[in-house]
Biotite code that builds the C-alpha atoms (Angstrom):
import biotite.structure as struc

atoms = struc.array([
    struc.Atom([46.124, 218.254, 72.529], chain_id="A", res_id=1, res_name="UNK", atom_name="CA", element="C"),
    struc.Atom([44.809, 219.438, 69.378], chain_id="A", res_id=2, res_name="UNK", atom_name="CA", element="C"),
    struc.Atom([44.034, 217.765, 65.920], chain_id="A", res_id=3, res_name="UNK", atom_name="CA", element="C"),
    struc.Atom([45.944, 214.394, 67.749], chain_id="A", res_id=4, res_name="UNK", atom_name="CA", element="C"),
    struc.Atom([49.034, 216.877, 68.488], chain_id="A", res_id=5, res_name="UNK", atom_name="CA", element="C"),
    struc.Atom([49.937, 217.532, 72.023], chain_id="A", res_id=6, res_name="UNK", atom_name="CA", element="C"),
    struc.Atom([50.238, 221.565, 71.619], chain_id="A", res_id=7, res_name="UNK", atom_name="CA", element="C"),
    struc.Atom([51.657, 222.378, 75.222], chain_id="A", res_id=8, res_name="UNK", atom_name="CA", element="C"),
    struc.Atom([52.896, 219.917, 78.227], chain_id="A", res_id=9, res_name="UNK", atom_name="CA", element="C"),
    struc.Atom([53.574, 222.262, 81.358], chain_id="A", res_id=10, res_name="UNK", atom_name="CA", element="C"),
    struc.Atom([52.520, 221.866, 85.351], chain_id="A", res_id=11, res_name="UNK", atom_name="CA", element="C"),
    struc.Atom([49.575, 222.730, 85.582], chain_id="A", res_id=12, res_name="UNK", atom_name="CA", element="C"),
    struc.Atom([49.348, 226.011, 87.610], chain_id="A", res_id=13, res_name="UNK", atom_name="CA", element="C"),
    struc.Atom([52.500, 226.874, 85.536], chain_id="A", res_id=14, res_name="UNK", atom_name="CA", element="C"),
    struc.Atom([50.190, 226.711, 81.793], chain_id="A", res_id=15, res_name="UNK", atom_name="CA", element="C"),
    struc.Atom([46.860, 228.251, 83.755], chain_id="A", res_id=16, res_name="UNK", atom_name="CA", element="C"),
    struc.Atom([48.767, 231.054, 85.264], chain_id="A", res_id=17, res_name="UNK", atom_name="CA", element="C"),
    struc.Atom([50.231, 231.251, 81.546], chain_id="A", res_id=18, res_name="UNK", atom_name="CA", element="C"),
    struc.Atom([49.698, 229.211, 78.544], chain_id="A", res_id=19, res_name="UNK", atom_name="CA", element="C"),
    struc.Atom([52.552, 228.792, 76.362], chain_id="A", res_id=20, res_name="UNK", atom_name="CA", element="C"),
    struc.Atom([49.827, 227.959, 72.887], chain_id="A", res_id=21, res_name="UNK", atom_name="CA", element="C"),
    struc.Atom([47.147, 230.114, 71.766], chain_id="A", res_id=22, res_name="UNK", atom_name="CA", element="C"),
    struc.Atom([44.785, 227.066, 71.708], chain_id="A", res_id=23, res_name="UNK", atom_name="CA", element="C"),
    struc.Atom([45.772, 226.693, 75.516], chain_id="A", res_id=24, res_name="UNK", atom_name="CA", element="C"),
    struc.Atom([45.104, 230.218, 75.809], chain_id="A", res_id=25, res_name="UNK", atom_name="CA", element="C"),
    struc.Atom([41.732, 230.159, 74.222], chain_id="A", res_id=26, res_name="UNK", atom_name="CA", element="C"),
    struc.Atom([40.119, 227.550, 75.791], chain_id="A", res_id=27, res_name="UNK", atom_name="CA", element="C"),
    struc.Atom([41.256, 229.102, 79.190], chain_id="A", res_id=28, res_name="UNK", atom_name="CA", element="C"),
    struc.Atom([39.423, 232.122, 78.172], chain_id="A", res_id=29, res_name="UNK", atom_name="CA", element="C"),
    struc.Atom([36.259, 230.249, 77.281], chain_id="A", res_id=30, res_name="UNK", atom_name="CA", element="C"),
    struc.Atom([36.056, 229.154, 81.187], chain_id="A", res_id=31, res_name="UNK", atom_name="CA", element="C"),
    struc.Atom([32.610, 230.511, 82.131], chain_id="A", res_id=32, res_name="UNK", atom_name="CA", element="C"),
    struc.Atom([33.768, 230.634, 85.890], chain_id="A", res_id=33, res_name="UNK", atom_name="CA", element="C"),
    struc.Atom([35.276, 233.819, 85.225], chain_id="A", res_id=34, res_name="UNK", atom_name="CA", element="C"),
    struc.Atom([33.021, 234.707, 82.938], chain_id="A", res_id=35, res_name="UNK", atom_name="CA", element="C"),
    struc.Atom([30.678, 238.194, 83.911], chain_id="A", res_id=36, res_name="UNK", atom_name="CA", element="C"),
    struc.Atom([27.061, 237.262, 83.956], chain_id="A", res_id=37, res_name="UNK", atom_name="CA", element="C"),
    struc.Atom([26.423, 238.871, 81.298], chain_id="A", res_id=38, res_name="UNK", atom_name="CA", element="C"),
    struc.Atom([29.484, 238.947, 78.939], chain_id="A", res_id=39, res_name="UNK", atom_name="CA", element="C"),
    struc.Atom([29.874, 236.177, 76.546], chain_id="A", res_id=40, res_name="UNK", atom_name="CA", element="C"),
    struc.Atom([31.970, 233.846, 76.205], chain_id="A", res_id=41, res_name="UNK", atom_name="CA", element="C"),
    struc.Atom([34.684, 234.198, 73.866], chain_id="A", res_id=42, res_name="UNK", atom_name="CA", element="C"),
    struc.Atom([35.222, 231.549, 70.701], chain_id="A", res_id=43, res_name="UNK", atom_name="CA", element="C"),
    struc.Atom([37.495, 229.781, 68.600], chain_id="A", res_id=44, res_name="UNK", atom_name="CA", element="C"),
    struc.Atom([36.648, 230.885, 65.093], chain_id="A", res_id=45, res_name="UNK", atom_name="CA", element="C"),
    struc.Atom([36.701, 228.291, 62.176], chain_id="A", res_id=46, res_name="UNK", atom_name="CA", element="C"),
    struc.Atom([36.331, 224.585, 63.493], chain_id="A", res_id=47, res_name="UNK", atom_name="CA", element="C"),
    struc.Atom([39.261, 221.526, 63.679], chain_id="A", res_id=48, res_name="UNK", atom_name="CA", element="C"),
    struc.Atom([40.043, 220.094, 60.599], chain_id="A", res_id=49, res_name="UNK", atom_name="CA", element="C"),
    struc.Atom([38.856, 216.334, 59.945], chain_id="A", res_id=50, res_name="UNK", atom_name="CA", element="C"),
    struc.Atom([41.783, 213.752, 60.899], chain_id="A", res_id=51, res_name="UNK", atom_name="CA", element="C"),
    struc.Atom([44.084, 213.410, 57.796], chain_id="A", res_id=52, res_name="UNK", atom_name="CA", element="C"),
    struc.Atom([43.231, 216.678, 56.405], chain_id="A", res_id=53, res_name="UNK", atom_name="CA", element="C"),
    struc.Atom([45.482, 218.330, 58.721], chain_id="A", res_id=54, res_name="UNK", atom_name="CA", element="C"),
    struc.Atom([46.566, 222.010, 57.711], chain_id="A", res_id=55, res_name="UNK", atom_name="CA", element="C"),
    struc.Atom([50.534, 221.817, 56.573], chain_id="A", res_id=56, res_name="UNK", atom_name="CA", element="C"),
    struc.Atom([52.744, 223.417, 59.351], chain_id="A", res_id=57, res_name="UNK", atom_name="CA", element="C"),
    struc.Atom([51.007, 223.999, 62.478], chain_id="A", res_id=58, res_name="UNK", atom_name="CA", element="C"),
    struc.Atom([47.720, 222.913, 62.636], chain_id="A", res_id=59, res_name="UNK", atom_name="CA", element="C"),
    struc.Atom([45.959, 225.342, 64.280], chain_id="A", res_id=60, res_name="UNK", atom_name="CA", element="C"),
    struc.Atom([47.418, 227.923, 62.741], chain_id="A", res_id=61, res_name="UNK", atom_name="CA", element="C"),
    struc.Atom([43.978, 228.751, 60.329], chain_id="A", res_id=62, res_name="UNK", atom_name="CA", element="C"),
    struc.Atom([42.446, 230.174, 63.519], chain_id="A", res_id=63, res_name="UNK", atom_name="CA", element="C"),
    struc.Atom([45.078, 231.212, 65.215], chain_id="A", res_id=64, res_name="UNK", atom_name="CA", element="C"),
    struc.Atom([45.201, 235.424, 65.954], chain_id="A", res_id=65, res_name="UNK", atom_name="CA", element="C"),
    struc.Atom([49.215, 234.609, 66.415], chain_id="A", res_id=66, res_name="UNK", atom_name="CA", element="C"),
    struc.Atom([49.236, 233.329, 63.171], chain_id="A", res_id=67, res_name="UNK", atom_name="CA", element="C"),
    struc.Atom([52.003, 234.371, 60.599], chain_id="A", res_id=68, res_name="UNK", atom_name="CA", element="C"),
    struc.Atom([53.320, 232.522, 57.127], chain_id="A", res_id=69, res_name="UNK", atom_name="CA", element="C"),
    struc.Atom([56.098, 230.818, 58.566], chain_id="A", res_id=70, res_name="UNK", atom_name="CA", element="C"),
    struc.Atom([53.255, 228.552, 61.022], chain_id="A", res_id=71, res_name="UNK", atom_name="CA", element="C"),
    struc.Atom([52.001, 226.939, 57.857], chain_id="A", res_id=72, res_name="UNK", atom_name="CA", element="C"),
    struc.Atom([55.297, 226.589, 56.410], chain_id="A", res_id=73, res_name="UNK", atom_name="CA", element="C"),
    struc.Atom([56.739, 223.140, 57.800], chain_id="A", res_id=74, res_name="UNK", atom_name="CA", element="C"),
    struc.Atom([55.382, 221.102, 60.816], chain_id="A", res_id=75, res_name="UNK", atom_name="CA", element="C"),
    struc.Atom([55.908, 222.728, 63.850], chain_id="A", res_id=76, res_name="UNK", atom_name="CA", element="C"),
    struc.Atom([57.532, 220.928, 66.493], chain_id="A", res_id=77, res_name="UNK", atom_name="CA", element="C"),
    struc.Atom([57.237, 220.286, 70.311], chain_id="A", res_id=78, res_name="UNK", atom_name="CA", element="C"),
    struc.Atom([59.989, 222.475, 71.588], chain_id="A", res_id=79, res_name="UNK", atom_name="CA", element="C"),
    struc.Atom([61.509, 223.024, 75.360], chain_id="A", res_id=80, res_name="UNK", atom_name="CA", element="C"),
    struc.Atom([60.099, 227.105, 75.440], chain_id="A", res_id=81, res_name="UNK", atom_name="CA", element="C"),
    struc.Atom([61.563, 227.481, 78.971], chain_id="A", res_id=82, res_name="UNK", atom_name="CA", element="C"),
    struc.Atom([62.411, 224.600, 82.045], chain_id="A", res_id=83, res_name="UNK", atom_name="CA", element="C"),
    struc.Atom([59.517, 222.538, 81.797], chain_id="A", res_id=84, res_name="UNK", atom_name="CA", element="C"),
    struc.Atom([57.856, 223.899, 79.347], chain_id="A", res_id=85, res_name="UNK", atom_name="CA", element="C"),
    struc.Atom([56.753, 222.472, 76.095], chain_id="A", res_id=86, res_name="UNK", atom_name="CA", element="C"),
    struc.Atom([54.684, 223.667, 73.128], chain_id="A", res_id=87, res_name="UNK", atom_name="CA", element="C"),
    struc.Atom([54.201, 223.447, 69.830], chain_id="A", res_id=88, res_name="UNK", atom_name="CA", element="C"),
    struc.Atom([53.861, 227.089, 68.976], chain_id="A", res_id=89, res_name="UNK", atom_name="CA", element="C"),
    struc.Atom([56.889, 229.509, 67.002], chain_id="A", res_id=90, res_name="UNK", atom_name="CA", element="C"),
    struc.Atom([55.156, 232.830, 69.201], chain_id="A", res_id=91, res_name="UNK", atom_name="CA", element="C"),
    struc.Atom([54.491, 231.728, 73.052], chain_id="A", res_id=92, res_name="UNK", atom_name="CA", element="C"),
    struc.Atom([56.555, 234.557, 73.915], chain_id="A", res_id=93, res_name="UNK", atom_name="CA", element="C"),
    struc.Atom([54.063, 237.193, 72.513], chain_id="A", res_id=94, res_name="UNK", atom_name="CA", element="C"),
    struc.Atom([51.320, 235.223, 74.264], chain_id="A", res_id=95, res_name="UNK", atom_name="CA", element="C"),
    struc.Atom([50.290, 237.230, 77.289], chain_id="A", res_id=96, res_name="UNK", atom_name="CA", element="C"),
    struc.Atom([49.452, 236.238, 81.017], chain_id="A", res_id=97, res_name="UNK", atom_name="CA", element="C"),
    struc.Atom([45.704, 236.525, 81.919], chain_id="A", res_id=98, res_name="UNK", atom_name="CA", element="C"),
])
């Protein structure tokens, strides 16, 4: 979930292997169990918008490195991107498996 919306829904193993939403990908990248001792954990720039002050379009787009102008055009619906995999990202195909 991000900013009060489900952004991805999938079987756990599939989601951990290949997230379909940039927020999920960013959360997984910040897992300290995968960090090398000297590495700084990655962070997500910006902050979560306040309730009721959601941006137009995808609520994550102001913080997303995959965002394009269309991400802010209108609400992004939770859609089935592949069997059993739902995402609220227009660009889920651009995410690369870890």
